[in-house]
C-alpha positions in Angstrom: -20.3 -2.5 19.5 -18.2 -5.2 17.9 -20.2 -7.8 15.9 -17.3 -10.4 15.8 -18.4 -14.0 16.3 -16.5 -17.3 16.8 -16.2 -17.6 13.1 -14.8 -14.1 12.6 -12.1 -15.0 15.1 -11.3 -18.4 13.7 -11.0 -16.8 10.0 -8.5 -14.0 11.5 -6.5 -16.4 13.5 -6.4 -18.8 10.3 -5.3 -15.8 8.3 -2.4 -15.0 10.8 -1.2 -18.4 11.0 -1.0 -19.0 7.3 0.7 -15.6 6.8 3.5 -16.7 9.2 3.7 -19.8 7.7 4.2 -18.8 4.2 7.0 -16.4 5.6 8.8 -19.2 7.2 8.3 -21.4 3.9 9.5 -18.9 1.6 12.3 -17.9 3.7 13.9 -21.5 4.2 17.6 -21.7 3.0 17.0 -24.5 0.6 20.2 -26.3 1.6 22.6 -23.1 1.3 23.7 -20.6 3.5 22.2 -17.5 2.9 24.2 -14.3 2.2 23.4 -10.5 2.4 21.7 -10.7 -1.2 19.4 -13.5 -0.2 18.3 -11.6 2.9 18.0 -8.0 1.5 17.0 -8.7 -2.1 15.6 -12.3 -1.9 18.5 -13.7 -3.9 17.5 -11.4 -6.8 14.9 -14.1 -7.8 11.6 -12.3 -7.7 9.4 -12.5 -10.8 7.6 -9.4 -12.2 4.2 -10.1 -10.6 5.7 -10.7 -7.3 7.4 -7.4 -7.5 4.5 -5.3 -8.7 2.1 -6.9 -6.0 4.8 -6.5 -3.2 5.2 -2.9 -4.3 1.3 -2.1 -4.0 1.1 -4.1 -0.9 3.9 -2.3 0.9 2.3 1.1 -0.4 -1.5 0.5 0.5 -2.7 0.0 4.2 -5.2 1.1 6.5 -4.5 4.7 5.4 -6.1 4.1 2.1 -8.7 1.5 3.2 -9.9 4.0 5.8 -8.7 7.1 5.0 -9.3 7.5 1.5 -12.6 5.7 1.6 -13.5 8.4 4.2 -12.0 11.1 1.7 -14.0 9.6 -0.9 -17.1 9.8 1.2 -16.2 13.7 2.1 -14.8 15.0 -1.3 -15.4 12.2 -3.9 -13.2 10.8 -6.6 -10.9 14.0 -6.4 -8.7 12.2 -3.8 -7.8 9.7 -6.4 -5.5 12.4 -8.0 -2.9 11.2 -5.6 -3.2 7.9 -6.8 -3.1 8.6 -10.5 0.1 10.8 -10.0 1.8 7.9 -8.3 1.0 5.6 -11.2 2.7 8.1 -13.6 5.6 8.8 -11.2 6.1 4.8 -11.0 6.4 4.7 -14.9 9.2 7.7 -14.7 10.8 5.5 -12.0 11.0 2.4 -13.8 12.3 4.2 -17.0 15.0 6.4 -15.5 15.9 5.4 -12.0 15.5 1.8 -11.7 17.9 0.8 -14.4 20.8 2.9 -12.7 20.2 1.1 -9.4 20.0 -2.2 -10.6 23.3 -1.7 -12.8 25.2 -0.3 -9.6 24.3 -3.5 -7.7 22.9 -1.5 -4.8 21.2 -3.2 -1.7 20.1 0.0 -0.2 19.4 3.7 -1.2 21.7 5.0 1.4 24.4 2.5 -0.3 23.7 4.2 -3.6 24.3 7.7 -2.0 27.4 6.7 -0.5 28.8 5.8 -4.0 27.5 8.8 -5.6 28.2 11.4 -3.0 30.0 10.5 0.4 30.0 8.2 3.5 28.6 11.4 5.8 25.7 12.1 3.6 24.8 8.2 3.6 24.7 8.2 7.4 22.7 11.2 7.5 20.2 10.0 5.1 20.1 6.8 6.7 19.5 8.3 10.1 16.7 10.5 8.9 14.7 7.9 6.7 15.1 5.5 9.6 13.5 8.0 11.9 10.9 9.1 9.6 9.8 5.4 9.0 9.5 4.4 12.6 8.1 7.6 14.0 5.9 8.6 11.3 5.1 5.8 8.7 4.9 2.7 11.0 3.3 4.3 13.8 0.6 5.9 11.7 -0.3 2.9 10.0 -0.3 0.6 12.9 -2.3 2.9 14.8 -5.0 3.1 12.1 -4.7 -0.7 12.0 -5.3 -1.0 15.8 -8.1 1.6 15.6 -9.9 -0.4 12.7 -9.7 -3.6 15.0 -10.5 -1.8 18.0 -13.9 -0.2 16.3 -15.0 -3.5 14.5 -14.1 -5.9 17.3 -14.7 -3.8 20.5 -16.7 -0.9 21.2 -14.5 1.6 19.8 -13.5 3.1 23.1 -9.8 2.7 22.3 -9.4 -0.1 24.9 -8.4 -2.5 22.1 -6.0 -0.2 20.3 -2.6 -1.0 22.1 -3.2 -4.9 22.3 -4.3 -4.7 18.4 -0.9 -3.0 17.5 1.3 -5.5 19.5 -0.5 -8.5 17.6 0.1 -6.9 14.4 3.7 -6.1 15.2 4.5 -9.5 16.3 2.7 -11.1 13.2 4.9 -9.0 11.0 8.2 -9.4 12.9 7.7 -13.0 13.3 8.4 -13.7 9.6 10.1 -10.4 8.2 13.2 -10.6 10.6 13.8 -14.2 10.2 13.0 -14.5 6.4 14.2 -11.1 4.9 12.6 -9.9 2.1 11.8 -13.3 0.3 9.2 -13.8 3.3 8.1 -10.2 3.1 7.6 -10.1 -0.4 5.8 -13.4 -0.9 3.2 -12.7 1.8 2.8 -9.3 0.3 1.4 -11.1 -2.7 -1.1 -13.0 -0.8 -1.8 -9.8 1.1 -2.6 -7.9 -1.9 -4.6 -10.6 -3.6 -7.0 -10.5 -0.6 -6.9 -6.7 -0.4 -7.9 -6.4 -4.0 -10.4 -9.3 -3.8 -12.1 -7.8 -0.8 -12.2 -4.2 -2.4 -13.9 -5.5 -5.3 -16.4 -7.8 -3.4 -17.0 -4.7 -1.3 -17.7 -2.5 -4.3 -20.0 -5.1 -5.9 -22.2 -5.6 -2.7 -22.4 -1.9 -2.0 -23.6 -1.3 -5.5 -26.3 -3.8 -5.2 -27.2 -2.2 -2.0 -28.1 1.1 -3.4 -31.3 0.1 -5.5 -34.1 -2.3 -4.5 -33.4 -4.4 -7.5 -30.2 -5.3 -6.3 -28.4 -4.6 -9.8 -24.8 -3.6 -10.3 -25.9 -1.4 -13.3 -28.7 0.2 -11.6 -26.4 0.9 -8.6 -23.9 2.6 -10.7 -26.7 4.5 -12.6 -28.3 5.7 -9.2 -24.8 6.6 -7.6 -23.8 8.7 -10.5 -27.2 10.4 -10.4 -27.3 11.2 -6.8 -23.9 12.0 -6.2 -22.4 13.4 -9.7 -20.7 16.0 -7.9 -18.6 13.4 -6.0 -17.1 12.2 -9.5 -15.4 15.7 -10.2 -11.8 15.3 -10.3 -11.2 19.3 -10.1 -13.3 20.8 -7.0 -14.6 24.4 -6.9 -13.4 26.8 -4.5 -17.0 27.0 -2.9 -16.5 22.9 -2.2 -15.9 22.2 1.5 -13.1 19.9 0.7 -11.4 22.2 -1.5 -8.6 23.0 0.7 -7.9 19.6 1.8 -7.1 18.4 -1.5 -3.7 19.3 -3.8 -4.1 22.4 -6.2 -3.0 22.2 -9.7 0.1 24.0 -8.8 1.0 21.1 -6.1 0.4 18.7 -8.7 2.5 20.0 -11.2 5.1 21.4 -8.8 5.9 20.1 -5.1 4.3 16.9 -5.4 6.7 15.7 -7.9 9.5 16.0 -5.2 7.5 14.1 -2.6 6.4 11.4 -5.3 9.9 10.9 -6.7 11.2 10.5 -3.2 8.7 8.0 -2.1 8.7 5.7 -5.3 12.3 6.1 -6.1 14.4 6.6 -3.1 12.1 5.2 -0.5 13.9 1.9 0.8 11.3 -0.3 1.7 9.4 0.6 -1.4 12.2 0.4 -4.2 13.8 -2.7 -2.4 11.1 -4.9 -3.9 12.1 -3.9 -7.6 16.0 -4.2 -6.8 15.1 -7.8 -6.1 14.5 -8.6 -9.5 16.6 -10.9 -11.5 17.0 -8.3 -14.5 16.3 -4.8 -15.3 13.4 -5.9 -17.9 11.9 -8.1 -14.9 11.8 -5.1 -12.7 10.4 -2.8 -15.1 7.7 -5.6 -16.0 6.9 -5.3 -11.9 6.6 -1.7 -12.2 4.1 -1.8 -14.8 2.1 -4.3 -13.1 2.2 -1.9 -9.9 0.9 0.8 -12.2 -2.1 -1.4 -13.2 -2.9 -2.1 -9.6 -2.2 1.6 -8.4 -4.9 2.6 -11.1 -7.2 0.0 -9.7 -6.9 1.2 -6.0 -9.3 4.4 -6.5 -12.3 2.3 -7.8 -12.2 -0.3 -4.9 -11.2 2.0 -1.9 -12.7 5.4 -3.0 -15.8 4.4 -4.7 -17.0 2.4 -1.8 -16.8 5.8 0.2 -19.0 7.7 -2.5 -21.5 4.8 -2.1 -21.6 5.1 1.6 -22.4 8.8 1.2 -25.3 7.9 -1.1 -26.6 5.3 1.6 
């Protein structure tokens, strides 16, 4: 049963209005006609902190806040190995890949593929990436968001999933199609601040709830004592979650391919860094994104472990 009251609906409505308004505000033309660089790369004017925040905002979603918290409940902190490896991958991308992309002055990864290889390969990859994004990434994230709204606002019977997906899509399309990357990036900054702040507050309140004295330190000690096995980064073979996490051969082998693709050649991720005014600014943005990426497990996975204790 949903527990939303009038004040909750007002907060959500105000949030949606503010996000759309910010998107339109930052996408204004400022007296000059927009060109492709303005639309796709925000005029190459994004500062490092906006780049880092936008990178993480594009990465984290209901997949992390729902799925990873659930994995933390079931298997513990070991699920954070994905996040720590992603942080390391970001450093590699920022050091070796990003300077090449910015030096080439490209707008999209398919454009780079065309310059490096051929037009035919560019077309094949563009179609593949578009299909992957629309039918896998976008649909799964929007479904999880709709499912969360259906559970919190409705009864959890699935009746609100489709209306919620439509509302989410309308809000996102309202400013992103009109304003391009500038609108997306600056609203990303607001959203990642709210996501991180919300995660920190949730973790603090959860730690206070596990002990009678409502002390954060006591909560940390209690959770580490009761669920010490949940903080193991390497699971034993008899652990029920052993097969649901990557093994050492995956971590040092095949997962690198997926990570380098995702952070280095995934259009909707790397495009944020391409919007920097210089290579140094882009690399500083990558470093900030690494910091935020390392922070995510502690504000997403830890609440799941606390829920297990409760």
